[in-house]
FIVOMI-570911 format. One line per 3 residues: number of its first residue (from 0); for each residue x, y, z of N, C-alpha, C. Coordinates in steps of 0.001 Angstrom, whole numbers, plus 524288, in hexadecimal, padded with zeros to 5 digits. Example, Ala and Ser with C-alpha at 12.3 -4.5 7.8 and 13.67 -1.06 7.14 Angstrom:
0	83386/7E9C6/81E78/8300C/7EE6C/81E78/83390/7F31C/81E78 | 83232/7F736/81BA8/83566/7FBDC/81BE4/83264/8001E/81EBE;
# end
This chain:
0	7EB08/EBFCE/5C21D/7EE17/EC265/5BED3/7F0EC/EC642/5C19B | 7F6A3/EC670/5C284/7F954/ECB76/5C512/7F952/ED05B/5C220 | 7FA96/ED3DD/5C3EA/7FA51/ED999/5C1D5/7FF5C/EDB9F/5C0D3;
3	7FEE0/EDF45/5BD5B/8049A/EE237/5BC93/80364/EE734/5BDA6 | 807C0/EE99E/5C0B0/806FC/EEF74/5C3D0/80A1D/EF298/5C040 | 807E9/EF684/5BF2B/80A7D/EFB03/5BB93/80ABA/EFFED/5BEF8;
6	80EED/F02F4/5C0ED/80E42/F075A/5C31E/80FED/F0BAB/5BF0E | 80DA2/F109B/5C04C/80E04/F1435/5BC07/80AEB/F12F4/5B714 | 8066C/F0FEB/5B900/80336/F0E72/5B4C2/80084/F12E1/5B15A;
9	80021/F180B/5B2F5/7FCD0/F1BD5/5B01E/80163/F1F1B/5ADF3 | 806B7/F1D61/5AE72/80AF9/F2062/5AB7B/80C11/F1E6A/5A5EB | 80F9F/F208C/5A305/810F9/F1F92/59E49/81215/F18B7/59DEC;
12	81615/F1729/5A061/81748/F1161/59FCB/8144C/F0E7F/5A1A6 | 811AA/F0F42/5A765/80D28/F0C5F/5A8DA/80817/F0BA2/5A604 | 806A2/F1083/5A37F/80187/F1018/5A15C/801DC/F0D8D/59C1B;
15	80626/F0CBE/5999D/8079D/F09FB/59496/807A8/F045A/5963F | 80AE8/F02F6/599D0/80C26/EFDEA/59B23/80874/EFAE7/59D7B | 804FE/EFD0B/5A0CF/7FF92/EFAFB/5A371/7FC28/EF945/59E94;
18	7FC63/EFC07/59A34/7F835/EFA19/59600/7FA76/EF601/5939C | 7FFCD/EF54F/592F4/8024A/EF1AF/59056/801DD/EEC38/5936A | 80172/EECAF/598F9/7FFF9/EE7BA/59C2A/7FAE3/EE642/59B56;
21	7F794/EE926/59BC0/7F24E/EE890/59B7E/7F00F/EE6DA/59629 | 7F27D/EE6D8/591C0/7F380/EE520/58CA3/7F3BE/EE018/58BCE | 7F82D/EDE0D/5901C/7F97C/ED93D/5905B/7F6D8/ED5BF/5941B;
24	7F2E6/ED849/595F1/7EEF1/ED55C/59970/7F011/ED4C9/59F3C | 7F3D6/ED77D/5A108/7F583/ED826/5A67C/7F0DB/EDBD9/5A978 | 7F18C/EDA48/5AEBC/7EE2F/EDDBF/5B24A/7F2A2/EE10E/5B53E;
27	7F123/EE60C/5B497/7F4E0/EEA9E/5B5ED/7F24A/EEE33/5BA79 | 7F664/EEFD5/5BE1F/7F4FF/EF348/5C283/7F84B/EF87B/5C0B5 | 7F5B9/EFC6A/5C06F/7F961/F012D/5BF4D/7F854/F03D1/5C403;
30	7FE0C/F06EE/5C5EE/7FE44/F0A4E/5C939/800C0/F0F66/5C7C4 | 7FED8/F1333/5C9F4/80013/F18F8/5C878/7FD92/F1CD9/5CC72 | 80130/F206E/5CE8E/7FEC4/F2489/5D149/7FD1B/F2933/5CE1E;
33	7FD77/F2901/5C8EB/7FC5D/F2CB1/5C5C4/7FECC/F3228/5C5FD | 8046C/F31CE/5C7EA/806B2/F3638/5C8D5/808CB/F3886/5C386 | 809D7/F3488/5BFA7/80C39/F3666/5BA74/808CE/F3376/5B6C8;
36	80586/F2F9B/5B760/80254/F2D1C/5B3DA/7FCAF/F2EF9/5B43E | 7F9A8/F2CC2/5B03B/7F33E/F2F13/5B01D/7F080/F2A4F/5AF9E | 7EB2F/F2B0F/5B379/7E86E/F26F8/5B344/7E56A/F257A/5AE9A;
39	7E5D0/F2879/5AAB1/7E37E/F27C3/5A5ED/7E6A0/F2431/5A1EA | 7EBF2/F23FA/5A419/7EF33/F20B4/5A11A/7EE99/F1AFB/5A1B4 | 7EBED/F1988/5A6D1/7EC01/F1509/5A8DD/7E77E/F1181/5A500;
42	7E865/F0C60/5A3D6/7E513/F0984/5A0A2/7E017/F087A/5A2F3 | 7DBC7/F0798/5A02E/7D703/F053B/5A1A9/7D6DC/F000D/5A059 | 7D77B/EFCCD/5A3C0/7D79D/EF6BA/5A2D8/7D61E/EF434/5A6A8;
45	7D31F/EF038/5A5E0/7D0BB/EEBE7/5AA7F/7D589/EE98A/5AD83 | 7D9B3/EE8A4/5AB09/7DDAF/EE65B/5ADAD/7E1FC/EEACB/5B0F6 | 7E07A/EEEE2/5B0FA/7E3CA/EF307/5B35F/7E135/EF590/5B7FB;
48	7E4BB/EF5B7/5BBC6/7E2F6/EF84A/5C099/7E79C/EFC6B/5C252 | 7E4D4/F00D4/5C3DD/7E7C7/F05E3/5C55E/7E829/F0694/5CA7B | 7EC63/F07E0/5CCAE/7ECCB/F09C8/5D282/7F022/F0EB9/5D1EE;
51	7EDF6/F133C/5D391/7F010/F182C/5D3FD/7F222/F188F/5D98F | 7F736/F1826/5D944/7FACD/F18A4/5DE1E/8006A/F18E5/5DD01 | 802F5/F19E9/5E0E7/80962/F1A07/5E009/80B05/F13E2/5DF65;
54	80E6A/F125F/5DDE3/810A5/F0DAF/5DCE1/810C3/F0A7E/5E1C4 | 8128A/F0CEB/5E645/813EC/F0B3B/5EAF5/80E5B/F0BF0/5EEF3 | 809FD/F0C3C/5ED1A/80570/F0C3A/5EFD9/803D3/F062C/5F1DC;
57	80154/F06D1/5F606/80081/F01AC/5F7D0/7FD58/EFDE3/5F50A | 7F9E0/F0011/5F176/7F64E/EFD94/5EE64/7F99F/EFAD4/5E96D | 7FDFF/EFDC6/5E80D/80199/EFBA7/5E44C/8043C/EF701/5E70A;
60	8068D/EF80E/5EB48/80A13/EF41D/5EDEB/8079E/EEF49/5EF69 | 802C9/EEFBF/5F130/7FF41/EEB5A/5F332/7FDF7/EE86C/5EDDD | 7FCA1/EEA2C/5E91B/7FB51/EE6D0/5E54C/80019/EE4A1/5E369;
63	804C2/EE6DA/5E310/8099D/EE39C/5E12E/80A77/EDF28/5E5D8 | 80A8A/EE09A/5EB08/80B56/EDCF0/5EEAB/8075D/ED80C/5EEA9 | 802D9/ED895/5ED3D/7FECD/ED4CA/5ED02/8000A/ED03A/5E981;
66	8048E/ED13C/5E5E1/80543/ECBDC/5E246/802AB/ECC40/5DDB6 | 7FE56/ECFBA/5DC1F/7FBC8/ED117/5D6A6/7FECC/ED32E/5D309 | 8036A/ED4F4/5D434/80594/ED814/5D018/80ABB/ED4F2/5CE11;
69	80AC3/ED427/5C8AF/80E86/ED0BA/5C640/8135B/ED3F3/5C4E1 | 812B4/ED90B/5C371/817A4/EDC19/5C112/8167C/EE1FC/5C316 | 81A80/EE51B/5C3B4/8190D/EE9FB/5C494/81CC3/EED80/5C11E;
72	8198B/EF0D1/5BDD8/81CA6/EF454/5BABE/81C62/EFA18/5BD27 | 820D8/EFBFF/5BE35/820DA/F00B1/5C1BA/822EA/F04BB/5BD91 | 81E26/F077F/5BCD3/8204A/F0C4D/5B90D/81F6F/F10E0/5BB44;
75	81DB4/F1129/5C049/81C05/F16DC/5C2E7/82135/F18B3/5C4A4 | 821B2/F1ED8/5C45F/82639/F20E8/5C672/824B8/F2723/5C70D | 826E0/F2970/5CA3D/82802/F2F89/5C8C6/82BCE/F300E/5C5ED;
78	82A01/F3187/5C0CF/82F33/F31E8/5BCE7/83207/F36AC/5BBBA | 8324B/F3AF0/5C021/833D4/F3F91/5BEA9/839F9/F3F74/5C0A4 | 83CCE/F3E00/5BCC7/842B2/F3DB3/5BCE2/8459D/F4285/5BE63;
81	843F2/F4637/5BB15/845B9/F4C23/5BB97/844C1/F4E14/5C014 | 83FF4/F4CD7/5C28A/83D89/F4F50/5C70C/83F27/F4C9B/5CC58 | 84163/F47B4/5CBB9/841F3/F445E/5D0DD/84662/F45F1/5D3BA;
84	84A68/F496F/5D1BF/84E64/F4B2D/5D550/84C2A/F4F86/5D93B | 84722/F5177/5D87D/84419/F5476/5DBF7/83FD7/F5326/5DE55 | 83E72/F4E0C/5DDF2/83A99/F4B75/5E055/83BF2/F45DD/5E185;
87	8409F/F4585/5E5A7/84365/F40D6/5E6A3/84006/F3D5D/5E93C | 83DE4/F3F75/5EDDF/83AF0/F3C06/5F0A1/83667/F38DA/5ED7C | 83349/F3D24/5EAAD/82ED5/F3ADB/5E7B4/83003/F369D/5E3CD;
90	834D4/F373E/5E145/83757/F3407/5DD19/837AE/F2EF3/5E022 | 83B2C/F2FD5/5E3FC/83C3C/F29F9/5E6FA/8381D/F26E6/5E8C8 | 833B5/F2994/5EB3C/82F86/F26B1/5EDE5/82BE7/F24A7/5E9DA;
93	82B2B/F2808/5E4A1/8277C/F2532/5E040/82ADA/F221A/5DCF6 | 82FBC/F21CA/5DBD4/83262/F1EEA/5D8D8/835A9/F1A32/5DB3A | 836D1/F1B10/5DFDF/839BD/F1619/5E2D7/83732/F134C/5E6E1;
96	834DA/F173D/5EACC/832AE/F1467/5EF05/82CCD/F11B9/5EDB8 | 829F7/F1412/5EA6A/8256A/F110D/5E85A/826F0/F0D10/5E549 | 82A77/F0D33/5E1E0/82BCE/F08A8/5DF06/82E43/F0405/5E28A;
99	8306E/F04D8/5E5B2/83301/F00CF/5EA20/82DCF/EFE84/5EC77 | 82A3D/F012E/5ED2C/824EA/EFDF1/5EF72/82306/EFABD/5EB38 | 8234A/EFBB6/5E69E/8216C/EF8B7/5E2D3/824E9/EF2F9/5E197;
102	82A05/EF4D9/5E2C4/82D35/EEFC3/5E276/82CF3/EEBF7/5E677 | 82C2D/EEE3B/5ECA1/82B75/EEB5D/5F00B/825AF/EE828/5EFD5 | 8216D/EEA19/5ED1A/81D08/EE7FE/5EC99/81DA2/EE409/5E913;
105	81FC2/EE442/5E4BD/820DF/EE0B4/5E0A5/82417/EDC26/5E343 | 827EB/EDD40/5E589/82A44/ED82D/5E8A3/8261B/ED559/5EBB2 | 82364/ED7DA/5EF48/81FC9/ED5D5/5F2BE/81BAE/ED2A5/5F091;
108	819E4/ED4CE/5EBA9/81588/ED21A/5E859/816F7/ECEAD/5E3E4 | 81C1A/ECD6C/5E3E8/81E96/EC9E4/5E010/81CBB/ECAA7/5DB3C | 81EB4/ED035/5D98D/81C7B/ED20D/5D3EE/82194/ECEAD/5D0EF;
111	81E9D/ECD94/5CBEC/822D5/ECAE6/5C879/827A0/ECE7A/5C65D | 82603/ED39A/5C59F/82A08/ED6CE/5C2EC/8280A/EDD0E/5C4AD | 82C84/EE036/5C4FC/82BA7/EE59E/5C6E3/82EC6/EE82E/5C150;
114	82B59/EEB44/5BEDC/82E27/EEDF2/5BA6A/82E89/EF44C/5BBC2 | 83234/EF60F/5BBC6/8335A/EFC4D/5BD78/83540/EFF31/5B870 | 83368/F03A5/5B86E/8343D/F0779/5B539/837E0/F0B07/5B7CE;
117	83D17/F0A2B/5B52F/84132/F0E5A/5B78C/8413B/F1339/5B3F3 | 84687/F14A6/5B2C1/846F1/F1964/5AFF0/84C41/F19C2/5ADF4 | 84CC9/F1C8C/5A963/851E8/F1E37/5A72B/854F1/F212D/5AB45;
120	85286/F23D4/5AE39/8547B/F26A7/5B34A/8587E/F2401/5B532 | 857B3/F1F98/5B611/85C03/F1C65/5B982/861D2/F1C7F/5B7FD | 86182/F1DE6/5B2B9/867AF/F1DE3/5AFC8/86A2F/F229D/5B0E2;
123	86723/F2724/5B34D/869AE/F2C09/5B3D4/86A94/F2F6D/5AF01 | 86C19/F3499/5B01A/86C15/F36EA/5AB76/8716B/F36F0/5A70A | 874EC/F3448/5A995/87A0B/F3448/5A66B/87B1A/F2EA6/5A5FC;
126	8778C/F2AB0/5A363/8791B/F252B/5A275/87DD3/F2533/59DDA | 880B4/F1FE6/59E32/882E2/F1F84/59A0B/87FD2/F1D81/594AD | 8802A/F20F8/5912C/87C88/F1FB9/58C33/87F91/F1BDE/587DB;
129	87B3F/F1954/585F1/8760D/F1730/586FD/875E2/F142D/58BC7 | 872AA/F14FD/58F4B/872BC/F117B/593FB/86EF6/F0CB8/592B9 | 86FF0/F08A4/595FC/86D01/F040D/595B1/86B60/F02AD/59B1C;
132	867E2/EFE12/59BBF/8656E/EFD05/5A082/869C6/EFBC0/5A45A | 86E33/EF822/5A2AE/871C4/EF6F9/5A683/87560/EFB92/5A874 | 8756A/EFFA0/5A5BD/87893/F04BE/5A74A/87746/F067A/5AB80;
135	872C4/F04C8/5AEA1/87012/F07F3/5B315/8735E/F0738/5B751 | 87679/F0395/5B7F5/87AA0/F02CF/5BCA9/87EDD/F078C/5BD12 | 87F28/F09A4/5B82C/882EB/F0DC6/5B830/87FF6/F138E/5B81A;
138	87B2B/F13F4/5B86C/87823/F1891/5B82A/8772A/F19BD/5BDD2 | 875E6/F1ED5/5BE37/874B6/F20AA/5C3C6/8705D/F250E/5C1C3 | 86A7D/F2345/5C411/866ED/F27EF/5C2FB/867D1/F2C53/5C5AE;
141	865B9/F31C4/5C357/86723/F3656/5C571/86282/F385E/5C8FE | 85D0F/F3824/5C735/85882/F3A5C/5C8C4/856B6/F36A8/5CD19 | 8536E/F3873/5D130/85136/F3510/5D4FD/84E50/F310A/5D24C;
144	84AEF/F32A5/5CE38/84750/F2EFC/5CB0D/84AEE/F2ABC/5C8C1 | 84EEB/F2BFA/5C68A/85230/F273F/5C3D8/853D5/F2422/5C8CE | 8559A/F25B2/5CD13/85765/F22F8/5D221/85351/F1FAE/5D4BD;
147	84DDB/F21E7/5D53C/84A81/F1EDA/5D69C/8495F/F19E5/5D299 | 849E5/F1A93/5CD33/848DA/F165B/5CA05/84CC9/F123B/5CA6D | 8518E/F13E6/5CB38/8563B/F1059/5CB71/855D8/F0CF5/5D12E;
150	853B4/F1018/5D463/852BB/F0D68/5DAAA/84FFD/F092F/5D973 | 84B6B/F09DE/5D6B3/84775/F05C1/5D706/849B6/F00ED/5D336 | 84CD2/F02E4/5CEC1/85031/EFE6B/5CC63/852CB/EFA86/5CF39;
153	8568B/EFD1F/5D266/858D9/EFA5D/5D718/85539/EF6AA/5DA7D | 85148/EF8F7/5DBDC/84E34/EF662/5DFC3/84AEF/EF220/5DCCD | 84AD9/EF2EC/5D82F/84825/EEDD3/5D59D/84D05/EE95A/5D54F;
156	8516C/EEADE/5D51C/854FD/EE6C6/5D3C4/8567A/EE45F/5D9D9 | 8552D/EE80F/5DDC0/85598/EE55F/5E2A4/8515E/EE281/5E484 | 84BE3/EE363/5E2B1/84812/EDFF3/5E30C/847CC/EDB0E/5E0A1;
159	84A23/EDA67/5DB5B/84BAA/ED637/5D920/84FD8/ED35D/5DC37 | 85370/ED502/5DE83/857E4/ED300/5E0B8/85553/ECFD1/5E589 | 851DF/ED2F4/5E88A/850EE/ED0D2/5ED5C/84B87/ECDBE/5ED4C;
162	847EC/ECF82/5E988/8424A/ECD32/5E964/8417A/ECAB1/5E402 | 844D8/ECA78/5E090/843F1/EC869/5DB7D/83F6F/ECB0D/5D8BF | 83DBF/ED089/5D985/83A31/ED28D/5D71F/83C3D/ED3E3/5D102;
165	83A37/ED132/5CE58/83B1D/ED279/5C8C2/839B5/ED761/5C6A3 | 83D41/EDA6C/5C2E9/83BD4/EDF46/5C12F/83EC7/EE14B/5BCF8 | 83CE8/EE4E3/5BA6D/83F17/EE7A9/5B5AC/83EF1/EED4C/5B583;
168	842F8/EF00D/5B3A9/84338/EF57D/5B444/842F5/EF760/5AE17 | 840B8/EFB03/5AD44/84056/EFD77/5A805/84190/F030E/5A8D4 | 8441F/F04C1/5A5EC/846A6/F0B3D/5A628/844A8/F0DEB/5A03F;
171	8404B/F0F9E/5A01E/83E87/F126D/59B31/840AB/F17B0/59ADA | 8412C/F1954/595C7/8439D/F1E2B/5951B/83FDE/F22A1/59274 | 83E6F/F2604/59495/83ABD/F2ABA/59352/835DA/F2878/5909A;
174	832D3/F265A/593C6/82E16/F2372/591AF/82A45/F2776/58F24 | 82766/F2565/58C52/82330/F28F7/5894D/81F9C/F247E/587B8 | 81AC8/F27A2/586DB/81687/F242A/583C4/810B9/F2665/585AE;
177	80CD3/F232D/58425/807A1/F23FA/586CC/80695/F23C8/58CC1 | 804D4/F2723/58EF3/802B4/F2742/5944E/80719/F29DD/596C4 | 80A9C/F2D77/593FF/80EAC/F309B/596AD/80CF7/F34D9/59928;
180	80E8D/F355A/59E1C/80DAB/F3AFA/59FDF/8118A/F3F16/59DE0 | 80E2F/F4295/59B56/811EB/F4706/59946/81246/F4C25/59B76 | 80F8B/F4BF8/59F90/80F48/F5117/5A386/812D2/F51CD/5A745;
183	81652/F4D99/5A85B/819E2/F4DE9/5AD66/81F68/F4FD3/5A9FE | 820F5/F5458/5AD0C/82602/F55DE/5AAF1/82A94/F52F0/5ABC2 | 82A18/F4EE7/5AF20/82F6B/F4BDA/5B0B5/82DF4/F461C/5AE3E;
186	82ACB/F44C4/5AB0F/829AC/F3F8E/5A9DA/82990/F3EE8/5A3E5 | 82D71/F3C00/5A163/82D83/F3A39/59C5D/82EC7/F3F20/5989E | 8332A/F3DF2/595ED/83478/F4277/59246/83129/F4350/58E20;
189	82E83/F3F06/58C80/82B0E/F3FA2/586F7/826D4/F4239/588C2 | 824B5/F40C5/58DF6/8201B/F4451/58FF2/820D6/F4917/59099 | 8256F/F4A9D/5921B/82728/F4FE8/59308/826E2/F530A/58E01;
192	82A18/F507C/5898D/82934/F52C3/58528/82386/F5306/582E6 | 82046/F4F6E/58287/81AF2/F5001/581B9/81852/F5454/58444 | 8184E/F5487/58907/816E7/F5947/58B05/81814/F5EA2/58A1F;
195	81D2F/F5F6E/58807/81F0E/F6458/586FC/81D2A/F6534/58183 | 81D4D/F613B/57DEA/81C49/F61E3/57908/815EE/F6304/578D6 | 81340/F6201/57C3A/80DCB/F6304/57CBD/80C46/F67D2/57DFA;
198	80FD8/F69EE/5817E/80F91/F6FBB/58395/81276/F7379/57FB0 | 8150B/F722C/57B99/818ED/F7577/57831/81C39/F768A/57AE7 | 81F49/F741D/57DE7/82361/F75A8/58103/828FD/F7283/57E28;
201	82D29/F752C/57E7F/83122/F72AE/57BEC/8335E/F6D9F/57F9A | 835D8/F69A4/57D18/83756/F64DD/57F57/83C57/F65EB/58160 | 83C7F/F63B6/58675/8430B/F63DD/58832/8457F/F6004/58757;
204	849DD/F60D3/58496/84DC5/F5C9B/58370/8538B/F5E16/5853D | 8556B/F5AC3/588F8/85AD7/F5C1B/58AC0/85EAD/F5A88/5881C | 862E5/F5CFD/586EE/867DF/F5B2B/584AF/866EB/F5E7E/57E47;
207	86A16/F5C6B/57B1F/869CF/F5E6D/575E8/865FF/F5BD6/57200 | 86275/F58A5/5743E/85E97/F55D7/57156/85F94/F517F/56E5A | 864C6/F5032/56E28/866D1/F4B15/56AE4/866F2/F45EC/56E54;
210	86577/F46AF/572CD/8650C/F41C5/57665/8613A/F3E43/5748B | 8624D/F3912/5758F/85F1C/F33F3/57524/85C2E/F32A1/579E8 | 85724/F3250/57A8E/85494/F3004/57F9E/85154/F2B7A/57E9C;
213	8508C/F281B/58140/84D9F/F23E6/580BA/8475B/F246A/582F5 | 8437F/F221E/58080/83E55/F233B/581C8/83C1D/F1D95/5824D | 838E1/F1D14/58623/83559/F1852/58613/82FD0/F1A00/58414;
216	82E0E/F1756/58059/827D9/F175B/57F22/8258E/F1381/580F3 | 8216C/F15A5/584DF/81DD5/F1244/587C6/8190D/F1202/58541 | 816A5/F0E37/58384/8122E/F0D30/58190/80F63/F075D/58277;
219	80A3B/F0795/58233/808A3/F01EF/58297/80753/F0192/57D83;
# end
């Protein structure tokens, strides 16, 4: 039986989705370098294997290229959108180059489908509201984080055109839920609100407070 590979398995989306896959009877390999996730968030299950590594590590690439992986769910990223203009090299190395290694391995390993978690950052800061998925062609991402995500979206399109690597892209907005990292000042607005509330600090709200925002509730 082939395995499903989940990157960012110790993070918010990965930890929840991994549990969903296991509940459906799948064999899952989780990958995480634990830079933002926590080992205690990983499931304890006989059908779960964990690899602590960057997504482009040779152990991960070799597994995919072996032909034993049917699907790749890529949830791992360096998610500091606001910080990315000041860590450009790290941003592109972690979010673009590492992901390109996964895509190449998926082509070579004949993976059935590659599912990529992009970001609302690809729409930029001033999209025409309300914006829709197809509006992406009219949008220009402003942060290096958003640019890196859009680059991978385009690379996946190229991988389909040249190699028929099937793929799907999701763009969750302001994710929150169980297994959330609330200690990172650049990660997830709900997590930042929770941390500030626990510390008795005021919540920072930009604008006049009448804006509407979308939130994605992640739970197994």
